[in-house]
N, C-alpha and C positions, 0 to 999 in steps of 0.2 A: 504494500500500500504506500502510495506517495502522496504527501500533503504539501501544498504550496500556497502562498498568499499572493493575491493579485496586486501588482504594483500600479502606481498612478499612470505610468506610461502605457499601460494596457487597458486603461479605463475605456468603456464604451464598445469593446469588441464583443462579438457574439461568441458563444462558447465553442462552437465547432471551428470557427476561424482561429481562435486562440490555440486550440489543440492541434490544428493542422500546422501552425507555425512552430509550436513548441515541440511537436513530435514529427519532424519531417520524414522520419523513416517509416512512418505508418501511412498506408494509402488512405485516401479520403473515405473509402468504403469502410475501412477499419475504424476511423474516427466516428463515423455515423453509427456503427454497430456498438461501440463502447458507450455512446450516449444512450442509444435505444435500449440496451439491456441493463442499464443502471450502473455501469462501472465508473460513472463520473458523478460526483455530488458537489454541489455548491452550497456552502454553509450548512452541510448535513442533509440537504434536500436533493433528490434526484434531478440532475440537470436536464434541460431540454435544448433542442437545437436553437431556439430563438432566445435563450437566456442571454441577457446582456451583462457582462461582467463589470463590477465596480471596484474601486480601490479598497483593499482590505478584505475582499471576499476570500474565503478559504476554499480551495479546490482540492478535492480528494479523488485520486485516481486509483482504482482497484486493479493494479498491475504489479508484478514483482519488480523489485529494484533493478535486477539485472536486465529485465525487459525494457524498463524505462531508460536505462543508460544506453541500450542499443538503439533506441528509437530517437534519442536526442542527438544533437550535433553540437560541436563546440562553436562558439561565436567566432565569426570571421576574425582572423588574427591580423589582417591588414599588413601582412608581411611585405616589406619593400615600399609601402606607401609613405610618402613624405608627411611629416607633421609640421611642416613649415607654414604656419598661419600667423596672421596678425590679429590678436584678440583685442577687440575694442571694449567688450563687456561680457561677463559671464556670471550667471547665478544658477540656482537650482533648476530653473525652467527654461532659460534661453541662453543662446550663445550668439554674439554678434561679431562678425569678422569683417576685416577690410580686405576685399579681394584684389589681388594685383592684376595688372593688364596681362593678357595672354593666357590666363587660366580659365578653363571652362568651369561653370558652376556645377553642371551635371555631366555624366558620361554621354558621348554621342557615338556615331558609327565608327569614327576614327580613333577616339580616345576613351578607353574604358577605366583606366586606373588612376591617372594623375588628374584629379578634379578637385574642386574646392570641397564638395561634400565628402568625398573619400578622405581627404586630408583631415577634415573635421571629425569624421568617424574614427580615424586612426588615432587622432589626438585624444578623443574622449575614451576610446578603448584603453589607451595607454595610461589613463588616469582612473581606471576602474569604473567608468560610468556606463559601459556596455557590458553587461554581465551574461554569463552562461545561462541559456534558457530564456533570455529576454526576446520576446517576439516583435517588439517595436524598435525601429531604428530612428534616431533623430533625423529630421528632414528640413529643407529650406522652406521658408515662407515666401520669399521673393527670389527672383533670379536675375542675373545680369549677363549680358552678352560677353563673349570671350574677351573682347578688347575694351569693355567698360569696367572701370575699377570702382571700388567703394564698398559700401555697407551691405552685407547679406545677413539676414535674420534667420536663425535656426531654432526650431522648437525642439526641446529635449524630451518631451513626453507627449503622448497622444492628445490629451486634453488641451494642453497649451498650444499645440499645433493647430487643432481645430479652432480654438478661440482666435488665434492670430490670423488664420486664413479668413475667418468671418469678418474680422476687423479690417483686413485688407479689402475684402469684397465690398464692405460698407464705406470704404474710404475714410476710416477712422485713424489709420496710420499715415502720417504725413511723410512724404519722400521728397527730399531736396537734392538737386544735382547742380554740378558746375559744368559748364561747357564753353569751349572756345569756338566761335563761329566766324565765318568769313564776312567781312564788311563792317561798317559802323552801324550798329543797331541802336536807334534812339527811341526811348520810351518803352515801357513794359506793356504787356497785354495778355490776352488769352487766345488760344487757338482751339476751336471747338469743332473741327472737321472730323466726321466719322471716317473710320479706316477700314479698308478691305485688304486681305492678305492674298498676294499673288504667289501661290505656292510653286508654280512652275519656275518662276524667276527668283524665289526666295526673297521677295521684297514686300513692304507694306505701302499701300497707296492711299492717300487721302481722297475722299470723294469731293468732286467739285461742288461748290455751293448751289449750282443750278440743278444738281441731282437730289433725289430724295435721300436724306441722310439716314433714313431707316434701313437703307440697303446695306449699310456697313455697321461696324461696331462703334458705339458712342465713345468718343475719346476727347479728353480735355487736358490741355497743357497750359500752365501759366509761366510766364518768363519775365525777367527783369534784367536789364543791362547793368553791369557793375562798373566797367571801365572799357574804353576803346583805345587802341594804339596799334600802329604799324599795319593798319588794314584789317584788324581783327577786333572782336569784342568778347570779353569774358562776361558770360551771363549766368544768372541763377535760374534754375527751372524747378517748378513744383509740379510733380506728376500727380494729377488728380485720379485719372484712370491708369491702367497699366497694360496697355496693348503691346504686342511685339513690335519693336523698333518705333514706338510711338514718338519719342522725342526727335529722333532722326528724321522721320517722315514729316512731322509737323514743321520742323525748322526749315526743311527743304521747301515746304509749301509757301513760306514767307520770304524765300530767296536769301536765306542766311544759313546755308548748310554748315555742318560741323567741319572744322579743319581736319583734313585727312580722310573724310568720309566719302570715298569714291562712289560707293553704291548709291548714296543719296545726294549726289550733286556737288560734293566737296572736292577739293584738290589737295594733293600732298603738299606739305611745307615743312621745312627744317628736318628733312629726312623722315618725317612721320607720315606713313601711308595708311593709317587707320584712324577712326574717329577719336576725338578727344572728349570723353564724357566720364564724369566721376560722380558717383552717388555719395555725396558727402554727409548727408544728415538724415536721421530718422527721429520722428517724434511719435511716441506711443500714446494711446488714448489717455493714460494716466499722467501725461505731461513729461515723462522721462524722455530726455533728449540725448542722442548720441551722435557724435561727429567723427569724421576721419579725415586726415590731411590728404591732399591729392597725391597721386602716384609720382615717382621720380620723373617719369617722362612728361607728365602734365606740368609739374613744377618747373622743369627745364624749359618748356615752351613758354610758360608765363614769364620767366626771366628774360628769354630771348626777345619776346615781343613787348616787354615793358608792362605786362598786365598784372604783375604780382600784387600791386597795390590794391587791386580790386578785391582781394581776399579779406580786406578789412571791412568790406561793405556787405558781407553775407548776412542773411537773416539770422542764422544760427552761428554764434561765435566760434571761430576756429582758433585753437591754441596757436600761439606764435604770432598772432596779429596784434597790433598796437591798440588794444581797446581796454587795457587795464583790467578792472574787476569783472568785466563782461566776458573774459576768456573762459573757455570750457574747463570744467572741473577735471581733475586727473583721471577719474574713472571713465571719462568720455574720450580719452585719448588712446590712440593705438599703442599697443605694446606687443612684444613678441610672445610666442606661445610659451607655456610653462615647460620646464624640463628639457 
């Protein structure tokens, strides 16, 4: 007989799904049979397929210990996966990282191993936060393109992940970006053009105002110029919705594409042939604010163009800018990973 307690990260899972993940060596038919014949109890009561597990529930499996061991698997060891991450904030429920340029957030067809989420999982595993038998793995709430740097929010347990995803859906989490665009952009504004995804060409296209905006996905981007110099403007962007390539497509629509963003009308400059976009700030519904300094590439371009002084004008204070007491608190600054 095996007894285990349900952890917060497995809250809300149905019994059969939990067992399937916890006992990967058992076929689904075997899981169903265990539940059907009463070999699984939840808090002393015979479990049912539709039983939803809650934190603290006591699960009793009527199988021999040797059988249990043979049906379980060790948690992924993440052998060879880098743990080189910049931790901006970490607590019991969330992990916030500053993603570098060039690193995928999630695996794709070309890269399966070295991604931000895999690095985060390897980091958490190395600090004992991913345990044997745990059926839930932490996951990202937002994602950034490979060449977009900045803040990525990770939920450590299932309930937190669900809550954060709902807050994102309801636009309760504020996302602030820095971008370098071509041309002198004067005056802030909003871009509310709906977007359609051209999957054949892997680009996002705004719908012309003359077309029915309901034909695409609603998208709203707010922008504010911070400083202009050398034919470029450093702007702050608040992403209200979160469509694929939204900022890039919207800025192209007002004829101020991102520096280096060839796909969306920009041109390379200073040997940079990818877009310059940095997710510098997150504001959670409770008011907690987190910021991350721009990437080395971004900072280098700011220096070469004379745009660095614009960092002192951001809505959310960045450490290192000359605004005295309004600078970010230490817990909001990037630091290297533990260990």
